[in-house]
LUMROSE-814131 format. One record per residue: x, y, z of N, C-alpha, C in turn; residue number from 1. Coordinates in steps of 0.1 Angstrom, whole numbers, always signed. Each point is the difference from the previous one (the first is absolute). Example, Ala and Ser with C-alpha at 12.3 -4.5 7.8 and 13.67 -1.06 7.14 Angstrom:
<pts>
<pt <+132; -57; +78>; <-9; +12; +0>; <+9; +12; +0>; 1>
<pt <-4; +11; -7>; <+9; +11; +0>; <-8; +11; +8>; 2>
</pts>
This chain:
<pts>
<pt <-1049; -44; +467>; <+2; +3; -16>; <+13; -13; -2>; 1>
<pt <-2; -11; -10>; <+9; -11; -3>; <+8; +11; -10>; 2>
<pt <+12; -7; +3>; <+9; +6; -17>; <+2; -9; -7>; 3>
<pt <-2; +10; -13>; <-2; -14; -9>; <+13; +7; -10>; 4>
<pt <+9; -14; -7>; <+15; -3; +1>; <+0; -3; -13>; 5>
<pt <+11; -3; -8>; <+3; -5; -11>; <+16; +1; +3>; 6>
<pt <+5; -15; -4>; <+13; -2; +5>; <+6; -6; -20>; 7>
<pt <+12; +8; +2>; <+10; -2; -14>; <+12; -4; +6>; 8>
<pt <+1; -17; -5>; <+15; -2; +1>; <-1; -13; -9>; 9>
<pt <+13; -2; -2>; <+2; -10; -13>; <+0; -11; +6>; 10>
<pt <+8; -3; +11>; <-5; -14; +9>; <-16; -5; +3>; 11>
<pt <-8; -7; -9>; <-6; -10; +6>; <-3; +0; +15>; 12>
<pt <+11; -6; +5>; <+0; -10; +11>; <-2; +13; +14>; 13>
<pt <+7; +12; -7>; <-3; +13; +11>; <-13; +4; +1>; 14>
<pt <-2; +6; -15>; <-16; +2; -2>; <-12; -8; +7>; 15>
<pt <+5; -14; -1>; <-16; -8; +11>; <+7; +1; +12>; 16>
<pt <+10; +2; +5>; <+2; -3; +17>; <-2; +14; +7>; 17>
<pt <+2; +11; -8>; <-7; +14; +2>; <-15; -1; +2>; 18>
<pt <-3; -1; -13>; <-16; -2; +1>; <-7; -7; +11>; 19>
<pt <+4; -10; +3>; <-2; -9; +14>; <+3; +14; +11>; 20>
<pt <+12; +0; +2>; <+1; +9; +14>; <-7; +12; +2>; 21>
<pt <-2; +7; -13>; <-2; +14; +0>; <-19; -4; +3>; 22>
<pt <-4; -7; -6>; <-18; -3; -3>; <+0; -6; +19>; 23>
<pt <+8; -8; +5>; <-2; -8; +14>; <+1; +15; +5>; 24>
<pt <+10; +12; +0>; <-2; +9; +10>; <-9; +14; -7>; 25>
<pt <-8; -5; -10>; <-10; +9; +3>; <-1; +10; -15>; 26>
<pt <+12; -1; -4>; <+0; +8; -18>; <-9; -8; -8>; 27>
<pt <-5; +3; -5>; <-10; -6; -12>; <+9; -1; -18>; 28>
<pt <+7; -9; -4>; <+13; +4; -8>; <-15; -8; -12>; 29>
<pt <+1; +13; -7>; <-7; +0; -14>; <+5; -4; -10>; 30>
<pt <+10; -6; -9>; <+4; -1; -7>; <+18; -4; +6>; 31>
<pt <+9; -7; -8>; <+11; +1; +1>; <+8; +0; -19>; 32>
<pt <+11; +4; +0>; <+1; -4; -15>; <+19; +0; +4>; 33>
<pt <+6; -4; -14>; <+11; -8; +0>; <+8; +13; -8>; 34>
<pt <-4; +14; -8>; <+6; +4; -7>; <-8; +15; -2>; 35>
<pt <+6; +10; -7>; <-6; +9; -2>; <-10; +5; -7>; 36>
<pt <-1; -10; -9>; <-14; -1; -10>; <-12; -2; +11>; 37>
<pt <+6; -13; +7>; <-11; -7; +6>; <-6; +11; +13>; 38>
<pt <+9; +7; +4>; <-2; +9; +13>; <-6; +9; -5>; 39>
<pt <+1; +8; -13>; <-6; +16; -2>; <-15; -5; +0>; 40>
<pt <-1; -16; -13>; <-14; -4; -2>; <-8; -2; +16>; 41>
<pt <+7; -5; +9>; <-6; +0; +17>; <-4; +9; +7>; 42>
<pt <+9; +9; -3>; <-1; +14; +3>; <-16; +6; -2>; 43>
<pt <+2; +2; -12>; <-11; +7; -9>; <-9; -5; +6>; 44>
<pt <-1; -14; -3>; <-17; -8; -1>; <-1; +1; +19>; 45>
<pt <+7; -1; +8>; <+1; -1; +16>; <-4; +9; +9>; 46>
<pt <+10; +15; -3>; <+2; +8; +5>; <+1; -4; +14>; 47>
<pt <+12; -3; +3>; <+0; -2; +13>; <+8; +9; +11>; 48>
<pt <-3; +1; +12>; <+5; +7; +7>; <+15; +3; +1>; 49>
<pt <+9; -13; +0>; <+10; +2; -2>; <+7; -14; -9>; 50>
<pt <+14; +4; -6>; <+6; -8; -7>; <+14; -4; +3>; 51>
<pt <+0; -14; +5>; <+14; -5; +0>; <+7; -2; -11>; 52>
<pt <+11; +7; -3>; <+10; -4; -10>; <+15; -6; +3>; 53>
<pt <+4; -10; +1>; <+11; -8; -4>; <+10; +8; -3>; 54>
<pt <+8; +5; +1>; <+12; +10; -6>; <+6; -11; -12>; 55>
<pt <+4; -8; +0>; <+2; -7; -11>; <-13; -11; -5>; 56>
<pt <-4; +8; -17>; <-7; -13; -5>; <+4; -8; -10>; 57>
<pt <+13; -9; +5>; <-1; -9; -15>; <+11; +11; -9>; 58>
<pt <-1; +2; -10>; <+7; +7; -11>; <-5; +18; +1>; 59>
<pt <-12; -1; +8>; <-5; +15; +3>; <+4; +6; +15>; 60>
<pt <-1; +15; -1>; <-3; +5; +10>; <-8; +5; +8>; 61>
<pt <-1; -6; +19>; <-11; +4; +3>; <-3; +17; +1>; 62>
<pt <+9; +7; +1>; <+2; +14; +0>; <-4; +9; -14>; 63>
<pt <+4; -6; -7>; <-10; +5; -17>; <-17; -3; +7>; 64>
<pt <-6; -10; +5>; <-12; +1; -3>; <-6; +4; +11>; 65>
<pt <+8; +4; +13>; <-2; +7; +11>; <-3; +20; -8>; 66>
<pt <+11; +2; -8>; <-7; +9; -7>; <-14; +4; -11>; 67>
<pt <-1; -14; -1>; <-12; +0; -13>; <-13; +4; +9>; 68>
<pt <+2; -8; +15>; <-13; -1; +3>; <-4; +14; +10>; 69>
<pt <-14; +7; -6>; <-1; +11; +4>; <-13; +2; +13>; 70>
<pt <-12; -8; +1>; <-5; +4; +10>; <+4; -7; +14>; 71>
<pt <+5; -10; +1>; <-1; -7; +11>; <+17; +1; -1>; 72>
<pt <+0; +0; +17>; <+12; -1; +11>; <+10; -13; -5>; 73>
<pt <+12; +1; -6>; <+8; -14; +0>; <+12; +1; +16>; 74>
<pt <-2; -14; +0>; <+11; -4; +9>; <+8; -7; -5>; 75>
<pt <+18; -1; -2>; <+8; -6; -2>; <+0; -11; +8>; 76>
<pt <+6; -11; -8>; <+2; -12; +13>; <+16; -5; -13>; 77>
<pt <+6; -6; +13>; <+13; -9; -9>; <+5; -9; +15>; 78>
<pt <+6; -9; -8>; <+11; -9; +15>; <+11; +5; -7>; 79>
<pt <+4; +14; -5>; <+18; +3; +1>; <-3; +11; +12>; 80>
<pt <+8; +4; +7>; <+1; +9; +12>; <-4; +15; -4>; 81>
<pt <-5; +4; +8>; <-7; +19; -4>; <+10; +9; -3>; 82>
<pt <+10; -4; +6>; <+17; +8; -3>; <+0; -3; -12>; 83>
<pt <+4; -11; -8>; <+2; -2; -13>; <-11; +9; -11>; 84>
<pt <-15; +5; +4>; <-7; +8; -5>; <-1; +13; +2>; 85>
<pt <+5; +5; +9>; <-3; +13; +2>; <-5; +13; -11>; 86>
<pt <+19; +1; -6>; <-5; +12; -9>; <-15; -8; -16>; 87>
<pt <-3; -12; +2>; <-9; -4; -11>; <-18; +8; +12>; 88>
<pt <+3; -9; +12>; <-10; +5; +7>; <-1; +17; +6>; 89>
<pt <+6; +9; -2>; <+0; +9; +1>; <-6; +4; -11>; 90>
<pt <+0; -2; -13>; <+2; +4; -13>; <-16; -4; -6>; 91>
<pt <-5; -10; +8>; <-14; -6; -1>; <-10; +7; +1>; 92>
<pt <-12; -4; -4>; <-12; +10; +7>; <-10; -10; +7>; 93>
<pt <+11; -12; +5>; <-4; -6; +9>; <-4; +6; +14>; 94>
<pt <-9; -2; +9>; <-4; +1; +14>; <+11; -5; +12>; 95>
<pt <+5; -12; -6>; <+6; -8; +7>; <+9; -12; -4>; 96>
<pt <+6; -4; +8>; <+5; -12; -3>; <+0; -12; +13>; 97>
<pt <-6; -13; -1>; <+1; -8; +4>; <+7; -14; -1>; 98>
<pt <+14; -3; +6>; <+11; -10; +0>; <-12; -15; -5>; 99>
<pt <+0; -5; -8>; <-10; -14; +1>; <-5; -10; +14>; 100>
<pt <+16; +2; +8>; <-5; -13; +13>; <-5; +12; +11>; 101>
<pt <-3; +14; -6>; <-9; +7; +11>; <-14; +2; -6>; 102>
<pt <-4; -7; -10>; <-11; +6; -3>; <-9; -4; +6>; 103>
<pt <-7; +7; +7>; <-16; -2; +5>; <-17; +9; -2>; 104>
<pt <-7; -5; +5>; <-13; +13; +2>; <+6; +12; +5>; 105>
<pt <+6; -6; +13>; <+1; +13; +6>; <+11; +16; -4>; 106>
<pt <+9; -11; -7>; <+10; +6; -7>; <-5; +11; -16>; 107>
<pt <-7; -5; -4>; <-9; +9; -8>; <-8; +7; +7>; 108>
<pt <-7; -4; +5>; <-9; +10; +5>; <+4; +13; +8>; 109>
<pt <+14; +1; +7>; <+8; +4; -2>; <+3; +9; -3>; 110>
<pt <+8; -5; -14>; <+4; +11; -13>; <-15; +10; -2>; 111>
<pt <-8; -9; -3>; <-8; +8; -6>; <-13; +15; +10>; 112>
<pt <+6; -6; +12>; <-6; +11; +11>; <+13; +7; -3>; 113>
<pt <+12; +1; +1>; <+14; +10; +1>; <-7; +6; -13>; 114>
<pt <-4; -5; -7>; <+0; +7; -15>; <-11; +11; +0>; 115>
<pt <-12; -9; +5>; <-14; +13; +4>; <+0; +9; +9>; 116>
<pt <+12; -2; +6>; <+5; +11; +16>; <+7; +16; -11>; 117>
<pt <+10; -7; -8>; <+7; +7; -5>; <-3; +10; -10>; 118>
<pt <-15; -4; -3>; <-9; +9; -10>; <-8; +10; +7>; 119>
</pts>
């Protein structure tokens, strides 16, 4: 089964490179978004299996978006060190965190499997 993903990041360059990387690794990127409004619309329309959300969305906060996504698991991403985000990640409804440099189809699949096993 192919995992369907929405990528949310304010960097057009990151969205494009992440789309290429994940598509090459068998993840179907069904939409990308640059801000909360676009992201909520994409998630509603596409009903993805997972949503990758950047911690910082320009003037907006990715954790605010994660709290508003109800029916798709969220994985937070950032170029910031995970230890700088520990408290926010623990309070977040996200199923996990992936540093941007560690983004891969296998990492996403692993987090989704871990979530399924925890249920």
